[in-house]
C-alpha positions, 0 to 999 in steps of 0.5 A: 832957470826953470820955474816950479810950474814949468819944471812940473810941466816938463816932468809930466810931458816926459812921463807922458812920452814914456807912458805912450812909448811903453803902451805902443810897444805893449800893444804891438807885442800883444798876442794876435788872439787879442787883436780886435781886427780880423784881417781882410783875406780874400779867396776865389774858388772856381771850377776848372773848365777843362776838368769839372772835378778840379777846382782852383783855390786862391787865398790872398791877404792884405799884405798882397801875399797870395797862394793858389792851387788846384784841388780835386773834389776829394781834397775840397771835401777834406777841407770842408770836413776839417772846417766843420770840425774846427767850427764845432770845436770853436763853438764849444767850451772845450780847451779854452785858455783863461789867461793865455790862448790855447791852440788846437790843430785840425789836419789830416795825415794824408791831405797836407794841403790844409791845416786849420788852427783854432785859438781859444781865449775867454769867449773868443775863438779864432780860426787860422787857415794854412794852405800849402801848395807847390807854389807856396804856403800861406797862413791866414787869419780866417775868422773869429767867433764869439761863443757867447753871442754865436757871432762869427766874422771872417772869410772862414765862414764864407769859404765854408758856405761856398764849399757847401754850395759847390761840392756835391753832397755825399750820397746817403746809403740806401737801406 
């Protein structure tokens, strides 16, 4: 029915299909910490014209999920403080997973609109921002930081820069 060469080809084809199937399932199941792509999340942060002490913040992910809210200066100062602490931690070699990622959460008990999670594995740190409002909740893959190269990518760093530029600097105490 089949020659020896043809049988070997069919067996190799079946083994190849099995291996390809197994690899695609393994890749789909791998942890997000090993995902090489930082998803394109966009944000819009604008001052409300009717109240200059309030800002609108909108987050939108590639799956077209969006959450928005109106935040006071105090709330945005808290977000900025959480992001600064998360970035400092992300740059450090503290709490780094060798085989499995270790996640550390940055949140404020009084201000529950924002949560920053830092996931560390090897030389990579990844940041996730969760924003909760009356309109919904969104957790976004916010950025990645390579600790050895100090290279950063993702909207996390753009949002932090925008907050630094927009928010009034805290007054320094007079001596």
